[in-house]
One Martini backbone bead per residue (centre of mass of N, CA, C, O) as a GRO file, in nm:
protein
  381
    1MET     BB    1  -0.738  -2.291  -0.579
    2PHE     BB    2  -1.001  -2.253  -0.739
    3PRO     BB    3  -1.359  -2.249  -0.694
    4THR     BB    4  -1.520  -2.293  -0.980
    5GLU     BB    5  -1.797  -2.397  -0.892
    6ARG     BB    6  -1.870  -2.141  -0.726
    7PHE     BB    7  -1.839  -1.933  -0.974
    8LYS     BB    8  -2.072  -2.000  -1.180
    9GLY     BB    9  -2.307  -1.811  -1.023
   10LEU     BB   10  -2.136  -1.557  -1.067
   11GLN     BB   11  -2.088  -1.229  -1.112
   12THR     BB   12  -1.906  -1.075  -1.350
   13PRO     BB   13  -1.687  -0.925  -1.197
   14PHE     BB   14  -1.458  -1.032  -0.922
   15TYR     BB   15  -1.341  -1.060  -0.597
   16TYR     BB   16  -1.087  -1.282  -0.460
   17TYR     BB   17  -1.029  -1.402  -0.122
   18ASP     BB   18  -0.749  -1.520   0.085
   19THR     BB   19  -0.757  -1.549   0.427
   20ALA     BB   20  -0.541  -1.764   0.481
   21LEU     BB   21  -0.306  -1.604   0.359
   22LEU     BB   22  -0.333  -1.363   0.543
   23ALA     BB   23  -0.278  -1.515   0.806
   24GLU     BB   24   0.005  -1.606   0.730
   25THR     BB   25   0.124  -1.324   0.688
   26LEU     BB   26   0.069  -1.217   0.977
   27ASP     BB   27   0.241  -1.428   1.122
   28VAL     BB   28   0.509  -1.348   0.997
   29ILE     BB   29   0.519  -1.059   1.096
   30ARG     BB   30   0.505  -1.116   1.402
   31ARG     BB   31   0.768  -1.287   1.414
   32GLU     BB   32   0.969  -1.050   1.301
   33LEU     BB   33   0.899  -0.872   1.531
   34ASP     BB   34   1.001  -0.672   1.762
   35ASP     BB   35   0.924  -0.498   2.045
   36HIS     BB   36   1.017  -0.211   1.890
   37MET     BB   37   0.806  -0.299   1.669
   38HIS     BB   38   0.579  -0.160   1.407
   39MET     BB   39   0.277  -0.236   1.226
   40HIS     BB   40   0.124  -0.044   0.962
   41TYR     BB   41  -0.140  -0.063   0.776
   42ALA     BB   42  -0.201   0.026   0.444
   43VAL     BB   43  -0.517   0.112   0.356
   44LYS     BB   44  -0.485   0.188   0.047
   45ALA     BB   45  -0.466  -0.108  -0.064
   46ASN     BB   46  -0.719  -0.216   0.134
   47ALA     BB   47  -1.073  -0.150   0.259
   48ASN     BB   48  -1.199  -0.401   0.324
   49PRO     BB   49  -1.368  -0.483   0.604
   50VAL     BB   50  -1.278  -0.779   0.637
   51ILE     BB   51  -0.975  -0.724   0.614
   52LEU     BB   52  -0.945  -0.514   0.836
   53ARG     BB   53  -1.039  -0.692   1.071
   54GLN     BB   54  -0.817  -0.907   1.049
   55ILE     BB   55  -0.580  -0.711   1.097
   56ALA     BB   56  -0.672  -0.596   1.368
   57GLU     BB   57  -0.686  -0.876   1.520
   58ALA     BB   58  -0.362  -0.913   1.478
   59GLY     BB   59  -0.242  -0.611   1.589
   60LEU     BB   60  -0.231  -0.399   1.392
   61GLY     BB   61  -0.192  -0.113   1.253
   62ALA     BB   62  -0.258   0.214   1.096
   63ASP     BB   63  -0.227   0.361   0.769
   64CYS     BB   64  -0.329   0.688   0.688
   65VAL     BB   65  -0.457   0.928   0.402
   66SER     BB   66  -0.746   0.979   0.539
   67GLY     BB   67  -1.046   1.022   0.685
   68GLY     BB   68  -1.179   0.770   0.568
   69GLU     BB   69  -0.958   0.575   0.675
   70ILE     BB   70  -0.994   0.633   0.970
   71SER     BB   71  -1.288   0.538   0.986
   72ALA     BB   72  -1.238   0.250   0.881
   73ALA     BB   73  -1.041   0.167   1.105
   74LEU     BB   74  -1.227   0.211   1.346
   75GLU     BB   75  -1.461   0.023   1.248
   76ALA     BB   76  -1.253  -0.236   1.240
   77GLY     BB   77  -1.072  -0.198   1.532
   78PHE     BB   78  -0.862   0.004   1.548
   79ALA     BB   79  -0.648   0.151   1.744
   80PRO     BB   80  -0.586   0.477   1.781
   81GLU     BB   81  -0.283   0.434   1.906
   82ARG     BB   82  -0.223   0.281   1.595
   83ILE     BB   83  -0.266   0.551   1.432
   84VAL     BB   84  -0.157   0.688   1.128
   85TYR     BB   85  -0.120   1.021   0.959
   86ALA     BB   86  -0.097   1.088   0.623
   87GLY     BB   87  -0.026   1.360   0.401
   88VAL     BB   88  -0.002   1.651   0.200
   89GLY     BB   89  -0.348   1.705   0.223
   90LYS     BB   90  -0.489   1.806   0.500
   91SER     BB   91  -0.785   1.859   0.623
   92ASP     BB   92  -0.960   1.988   0.878
   93TRP     BB   93  -1.159   1.748   0.929
   94GLU     BB   94  -0.933   1.534   0.942
   95ILE     BB   95  -0.778   1.646   1.179
   96ARG     BB   96  -1.011   1.644   1.381
   97LEU     BB   97  -1.060   1.343   1.373
   98GLY     BB   98  -0.786   1.263   1.489
   99LEU     BB   99  -0.806   1.427   1.753
  100GLU     BB  100  -1.082   1.314   1.865
  101ASN     BB  101  -0.947   1.001   1.854
  102GLY     BB  102  -0.644   0.977   1.943
  103ILE     BB  103  -0.413   0.945   1.765
  104PHE     BB  104  -0.086   0.886   1.753
  105CYS     BB  105  -0.018   1.039   1.460
  106PHE     BB  106   0.125   1.294   1.261
  107ASN     BB  107   0.247   1.317   0.932
  108VAL     BB  108   0.441   1.586   0.858
  109GLU     BB  109   0.505   1.813   0.551
  110SER     BB  110   0.476   2.110   0.691
  111ILE     BB  111   0.447   2.412   0.837
  112PRO     BB  112   0.154   2.484   0.767
  113GLU     BB  113   0.042   2.219   0.879
  114LEU     BB  114   0.146   2.246   1.166
  115GLU     BB  115  -0.015   2.511   1.230
  116VAL     BB  116  -0.297   2.394   1.186
  117ILE     BB  117  -0.284   2.172   1.395
  118ASN     BB  118  -0.239   2.360   1.634
  119GLN     BB  119  -0.502   2.522   1.606
  120LEU     BB  120  -0.705   2.283   1.621
  121ALA     BB  121  -0.605   2.176   1.893
  122SER     BB  122  -0.670   2.429   2.052
  123GLU     BB  123  -0.981   2.429   2.001
  124LEU     BB  124  -0.994   2.124   2.142
  125GLY     BB  125  -0.783   2.082   2.377
  126ARG     BB  126  -0.523   1.963   2.235
  127THR     BB  127  -0.249   1.731   2.158
  128ALA     BB  128  -0.030   1.682   1.888
  129SER     BB  129   0.122   1.419   1.753
  130VAL     BB  130   0.443   1.434   1.573
  131CYS     BB  131   0.578   1.356   1.263
  132LEU     BB  132   0.840   1.411   1.041
  133ARG     BB  133   0.847   1.430   0.701
  134ILE     BB  134   1.130   1.323   0.530
  135ASN     BB  135   1.315   1.398   0.249
  136PRO     BB  136   1.594   1.187   0.153
  137ASN     BB  137   1.686   1.154  -0.141
  138VAL     BB  138   1.587   0.848  -0.222
  139GLY     BB  139   1.601   0.609  -0.439
  140ALA     BB  140   1.396   0.376  -0.635
  141HIS     BB  141   1.334   0.053  -0.777
  142THR     BB  142   1.081   0.194  -0.958
  143HIS     BB  143   0.821   0.347  -1.047
  144ALA     BB  144   0.786   0.682  -1.089
  145ASN     BB  145   0.481   0.697  -0.969
  146ILE     BB  146   0.608   0.538  -0.681
  147GLN     BB  147   0.788   0.763  -0.602
  148THR     BB  148   0.878   0.957  -0.277
  149GLY     BB  149   1.218   1.027  -0.208
  150LEU     BB  150   1.247   1.279  -0.384
  151SER     BB  151   1.289   1.614  -0.435
  152GLU     BB  152   1.070   1.614  -0.681
  153ASN     BB  153   0.872   1.538  -0.482
  154LYS     BB  154   0.585   1.628  -0.282
  155PHE     BB  155   0.716   1.497  -0.037
  156GLY     BB  156   0.798   1.647   0.237
  157ILE     BB  157   1.087   1.754   0.406
  158ASP     BB  158   1.360   1.908   0.381
  159MET     BB  159   1.660   1.843   0.516
  160GLN     BB  160   1.757   2.149   0.559
  161ASP     BB  161   1.475   2.200   0.744
  162MET     BB  162   1.458   2.015   0.995
  163GLU     BB  163   1.554   2.177   1.244
  164GLY     BB  164   1.353   2.415   1.216
  165VAL     BB  165   1.093   2.242   1.247
  166ILE     BB  166   1.152   2.126   1.522
  167ARG     BB  167   1.165   2.405   1.663
  168ARG     BB  168   0.878   2.486   1.590
  169CYS     BB  169   0.739   2.276   1.761
  170GLY     BB  170   0.844   2.404   2.038
  171GLU     BB  171   0.652   2.676   1.985
  172LEU     BB  172   0.403   2.484   2.004
  173ALA     BB  173   0.151   2.411   2.235
  174HIS     BB  174  -0.019   2.173   2.041
  175VAL     BB  175   0.267   2.026   1.991
  176LYS     BB  176   0.430   1.698   1.958
  177PHE     BB  177   0.745   1.580   1.914
  178ILE     BB  178   0.817   1.212   1.821
  179GLY     BB  179   0.942   1.211   1.511
  180LEU     BB  180   1.039   1.025   1.215
  181HIS     BB  181   0.957   1.024   0.861
  182PHE     BB  182   0.954   0.774   0.591
  183HIS     BB  183   0.934   0.744   0.215
  184ILE     BB  184   1.036   0.593  -0.114
  185GLY     BB  185   0.814   0.367  -0.192
  186SER     BB  186   0.701   0.112  -0.421
  187GLN     BB  187   0.772  -0.193  -0.522
  188ILE     BB  188   1.032  -0.307  -0.362
  189MET     BB  189   1.319  -0.544  -0.426
  190GLU     BB  190   1.562  -0.371  -0.329
  191MET     BB  191   1.743  -0.375  -0.038
  192ASP     BB  192   1.935  -0.131  -0.094
  193ASP     BB  193   1.720   0.088  -0.059
  194PHE     BB  194   1.687   0.041   0.251
  195LYS     BB  195   1.980   0.087   0.319
  196ALA     BB  196   1.997   0.379   0.218
  197LEU     BB  197   1.791   0.486   0.418
  198SER     BB  198   1.936   0.407   0.676
  199LEU     BB  199   2.192   0.579   0.626
  200ARG     BB  200   2.042   0.849   0.615
  201ILE     BB  201   1.926   0.838   0.900
  202ASN     BB  202   2.194   0.828   1.043
  203GLU     BB  203   2.291   1.105   0.947
  204LEU     BB  204   2.053   1.272   1.067
  205GLN     BB  205   2.093   1.192   1.362
  206ASP     BB  206   2.378   1.301   1.387
  207ARG     BB  207   2.303   1.593   1.315
  208LEU     BB  208   2.106   1.645   1.546
  209GLU     BB  209   2.303   1.590   1.779
  210ALA     BB  210   2.502   1.817   1.697
  211ALA     BB  211   2.245   2.028   1.744
  212GLY     BB  212   2.096   1.918   2.021
  213ILE     BB  213   1.900   1.682   1.910
  214THR     BB  214   1.716   1.472   2.120
  215GLY     BB  215   1.492   1.213   2.203
  216ILE     BB  216   1.391   1.039   1.974
  217GLU     BB  217   1.132   0.801   1.970
  218ASN     BB  218   1.068   0.783   1.645
  219ILE     BB  219   1.095   0.555   1.360
  220ASN     BB  220   0.972   0.591   1.021
  221VAL     BB  221   1.006   0.384   0.712
  222GLY     BB  222   0.767   0.275   0.610
  223GLY     BB  223   0.750   0.097   0.318
  224GLY     BB  224   0.764  -0.096  -0.012
  225LEU     BB  225   0.730  -0.384  -0.023
  226GLY     BB  226   0.724  -0.627  -0.250
  227ILE     BB  227   0.595  -0.841  -0.509
  228ASP     BB  228   0.521  -1.138  -0.699
  229TYR     BB  229   0.376  -1.109  -1.009
  230LYS     BB  230   0.481  -1.350  -1.185
  231GLU     BB  231   0.501  -1.569  -0.913
  232PRO     BB  232   0.276  -1.606  -0.672
  233ASP     BB  233   0.305  -1.917  -0.588
  234GLU     BB  234   0.615  -1.896  -0.504
  235HIS     BB  235   0.535  -1.598  -0.343
  236PRO     BB  236   0.287  -1.546  -0.127
  237VAL     BB  237   0.508  -1.448   0.081
  238PRO     BB  238   0.689  -1.215   0.164
  239ASP     BB  239   1.022  -1.104   0.261
  240PHE     BB  240   1.029  -0.997   0.575
  241LYS     BB  241   1.297  -1.079   0.689
  242THR     BB  242   1.489  -0.927   0.496
  243TYR     BB  243   1.363  -0.652   0.534
  244ILE     BB  244   1.404  -0.626   0.845
  245ASP     BB  245   1.709  -0.701   0.851
  246THR     BB  246   1.808  -0.451   0.701
  247TYR     BB  247   1.746  -0.266   0.944
  248ARG     BB  248   1.899  -0.413   1.165
  249ARG     BB  249   2.187  -0.375   1.026
  250ASN     BB  250   2.168  -0.042   0.934
  251LEU     BB  251   2.004   0.074   1.169
  252LYS     BB  252   2.073   0.330   1.421
  253LEU     BB  253   1.937   0.302   1.697
  254ARG     BB  254   1.836   0.440   1.975
  255PRO     BB  255   1.774   0.426   2.285
  256GLY     BB  256   1.424   0.342   2.285
  257GLN     BB  257   1.355   0.323   2.003
  258GLN     BB  258   1.099   0.321   1.767
  259LEU     BB  259   0.983   0.101   1.501
  260HIS     BB  260   0.823   0.180   1.186
  261PHE     BB  261   0.577   0.037   0.967
  262GLU     BB  262   0.404   0.064   0.613
  263CYS     BB  263   0.246  -0.187   0.498
  264GLY     BB  264   0.042  -0.319   0.216
  265ARG     BB  265   0.093  -0.495  -0.034
  266ALA     BB  266   0.247  -0.722   0.132
  267VAL     BB  267  -0.017  -0.811   0.287
  268VAL     BB  268  -0.256  -0.824   0.025
  269GLY     BB  269  -0.175  -0.884  -0.274
  270GLN     BB  270  -0.189  -1.218  -0.289
  271MET     BB  271  -0.499  -1.267  -0.186
  272GLY     BB  272  -0.589  -1.145  -0.470
  273SER     BB  273  -0.847  -1.169  -0.729
  274LEU     BB  274  -0.956  -1.122  -1.060
  275ILE     BB  275  -1.265  -1.222  -1.187
  276ALA     BB  276  -1.329  -1.328  -1.523
  277ARG     BB  277  -1.491  -1.313  -1.843
  278VAL     BB  278  -1.518  -1.428  -2.157
  279LEU     BB  279  -1.656  -1.274  -2.437
  280TYR     BB  280  -1.414  -1.262  -2.659
  281VAL     BB  281  -1.257  -1.378  -2.965
  282LYS     BB  282  -1.033  -1.176  -3.158
  283GLU     BB  283  -0.932  -1.135  -3.504
  284ASN     BB  284  -0.660  -1.032  -3.702
  285ALA     BB  285  -0.383  -0.993  -3.894
  286ILE     BB  286  -0.198  -0.943  -3.596
  287LYS     BB  287  -0.429  -1.025  -3.381
  288ARG     BB  288  -0.526  -1.162  -3.054
  289PHE     BB  289  -0.824  -1.121  -2.868
  290CYS     BB  290  -0.901  -1.105  -2.518
  291ILE     BB  291  -1.225  -1.037  -2.400
  292LEU     BB  292  -1.330  -0.892  -2.111
  293ASP     BB  293  -1.546  -0.795  -1.832
  294ALA     BB  294  -1.287  -0.671  -1.742
  295GLY     BB  295  -1.118  -0.364  -1.638
  296MET     BB  296  -0.978  -0.062  -1.549
  297THR     BB  297  -1.207  -0.026  -1.331
  298ASP     BB  298  -1.094  -0.296  -1.162
  299LEU     BB  299  -0.779  -0.268  -1.287
  300ILE     BB  300  -0.549  -0.001  -1.321
  301ARG     BB  301  -0.242  -0.062  -1.323
  302PRO     BB  302  -0.174  -0.119  -1.623
  303ALA     BB  303  -0.268   0.169  -1.724
  304LEU     BB  304  -0.100   0.347  -1.512
  305TYR     BB  305   0.198   0.156  -1.495
  306ASP     BB  306   0.242  -0.096  -1.668
  307ALA     BB  307   0.145  -0.341  -1.516
  308TYR     BB  308   0.185  -0.668  -1.394
  309HIS     BB  309  -0.036  -0.959  -1.445
  310LYS     BB  310  -0.123  -1.257  -1.392
  311VAL     BB  311  -0.282  -1.494  -1.621
  312GLN     BB  312  -0.566  -1.723  -1.579
  313ASN     BB  313  -0.716  -2.010  -1.706
  314ILE     BB  314  -0.948  -2.173  -1.491
  315SER     BB  315  -1.110  -2.355  -1.717
  316ASN     BB  316  -0.816  -2.433  -1.905
  317GLU     BB  317  -0.525  -2.531  -1.781
  318CYS     BB  318  -0.472  -2.822  -1.937
  319ASN     BB  319  -0.418  -2.683  -2.194
  320ASN     BB  320  -0.143  -2.709  -2.437
  321ASN     BB  321  -0.263  -2.484  -2.623
  322ILE     BB  322  -0.069  -2.216  -2.697
  323LEU     BB  323  -0.164  -1.876  -2.710
  324VAL     BB  324  -0.164  -1.543  -2.839
  325TYR     BB  325  -0.251  -1.249  -2.644
  326ASP     BB  326  -0.460  -0.978  -2.601
  327ILE     BB  327  -0.558  -0.857  -2.285
  328VAL     BB  328  -0.883  -0.717  -2.253
  329GLY     BB  329  -1.123  -0.472  -2.222
  330PRO     BB  330  -1.446  -0.279  -2.247
  331VAL     BB  331  -1.331  -0.012  -2.236
  332CYS     BB  332  -1.332   0.320  -2.387
  333GLU     BB  333  -1.000   0.245  -2.416
  334SER     BB  334  -0.675   0.185  -2.523
  335SER     BB  335  -0.568   0.134  -2.213
  336ASP     BB  336  -0.753  -0.134  -2.191
  337VAL     BB  337  -0.489  -0.322  -2.083
  338PHE     BB  338  -0.327  -0.594  -1.938
  339VAL     BB  339  -0.189  -0.765  -2.188
  340LYS     BB  340   0.069  -0.842  -2.421
  341ASN     BB  341   0.167  -1.111  -2.575
  342TYR     BB  342   0.011  -1.368  -2.431
  343GLY     BB  343   0.052  -1.681  -2.299
  344MET     BB  344  -0.230  -1.913  -2.341
  345PRO     BB  345  -0.459  -2.114  -2.315
  346GLU     BB  346  -0.699  -2.189  -2.496
  347THR     BB  347  -0.967  -1.956  -2.557
  348LYS     BB  348  -1.313  -1.901  -2.463
  349ARG     BB  349  -1.617  -1.837  -2.439
  350GLY     BB  350  -1.678  -1.829  -2.075
  351ASP     BB  351  -1.423  -1.821  -1.952
  352LEU     BB  352  -1.222  -1.820  -1.671
  353VAL     BB  353  -1.035  -1.547  -1.525
  354ALA     BB  354  -0.723  -1.473  -1.353
  355LEU     BB  355  -0.610  -1.187  -1.183
  356ARG     BB  356  -0.337  -1.152  -1.015
  357SER     BB  357  -0.240  -0.967  -0.749
  358ALA     BB  358  -0.529  -0.788  -0.649
  359GLY     BB  359  -0.530  -0.701  -0.337
  360ALA     BB  360  -0.377  -0.448  -0.444
  361TYR     BB  361  -0.517  -0.192  -0.613
  362GLY     BB  362  -0.813  -0.276  -0.693
  363GLU     BB  363  -1.078  -0.220  -0.535
  364ILE     BB  364  -0.987   0.068  -0.426
  365MET     BB  365  -0.958   0.179  -0.753
  366ALA     BB  366  -1.230   0.162  -0.838
  367SER     BB  367  -1.476   0.244  -1.098
  368HIS     BB  368  -1.757   0.409  -1.289
  369TYR     BB  369  -1.662   0.405  -1.554
  370ASN     BB  370  -1.906   0.382  -1.792
  371CYS     BB  371  -2.116   0.296  -1.570
  372ARG     BB  372  -1.982   0.084  -1.399
  373PRO     BB  373  -2.002  -0.155  -1.184
  374LEU     BB  374  -1.907  -0.269  -0.893
  375PRO     BB  375  -1.752  -0.520  -0.771
  376GLN     BB  376  -1.757  -0.791  -0.596
  377ALA     BB  377  -1.689  -0.972  -0.289
  378TYR     BB  378  -1.505  -1.275  -0.217
  379PHE     BB  379  -1.453  -1.567  -0.011
  380ASP     BB  380  -1.314  -1.867   0.115
  381LYS     BB  381  -1.547  -1.838   0.383
   0.00000   0.00000   0.00000
């Protein structure tokens, strides 16, 4: 799988991307979507320009959460009318950027934000299309730090305020209400979580119709579909069919409604690996440490979420002598640990190691902490 001969002359650590796998994933997504369905790639997962261009060329839209992401999406070729802009704290310059470029909609999270968008749109002589992000108070079976759909989370408008905010939209001359937006979290593998969201949306639509609010054009269910971090080679493409079928079966769209998804990790997660070199193997009375030249600055998920990434010694995979290591990085933090008590073929200084499933939230979250340089990115072709 890995062209280790090519890797020998490269400075480690670096990100290695499989664009053929990305193409396969995009083909699967396109096949599963019906005519009334739209996929907006969540740019926050990976904004490498090469990857963004490939996704844009495949016809997906973009889900952005900052002005910088809007600019990156536009530069990569995403059509403005397929860009949605979410985020609990949109600054004035970011809102103006979206308005000036005619993006599809703003996913609005509060009345104060709605009023600022209306004011800025008025100054520019524009009308802003908005979806209201509703907090559905639906839990997800995922890490607490990446749950977004509970009342205790900072995101969205409370359900009890929904009708009032919709009516407020109608009072603002430079805002056009076009739909509802939801998102309950990331790395979700339980389809029942998406079923629960569907049923909640059904309840809310029934409630709105009972209040005389009809004609909602768009329902955006966010993303959240997870990937197989433990066995990436067994499931290189996530199960988009079951994911989308869950909404087909359970979400009661009204005639003419468009359904929007915002997947990120599921699109790019498995295409990327972080390639590192073993600096030292160190032992003490109770531990054997495999110390890499990659650290939490290059892949922060294990330190931030206690997340798991499969680790492969790609220089010595055929060695059947399995030893147990704590695989750690060089950063001056005790949290700079990729995995503890991990069985791996006997490893020595200079071996190349692949940390798998790093296509999402690897390169994009990298930092210069400890004045470490950012790793380069290389591709399969």
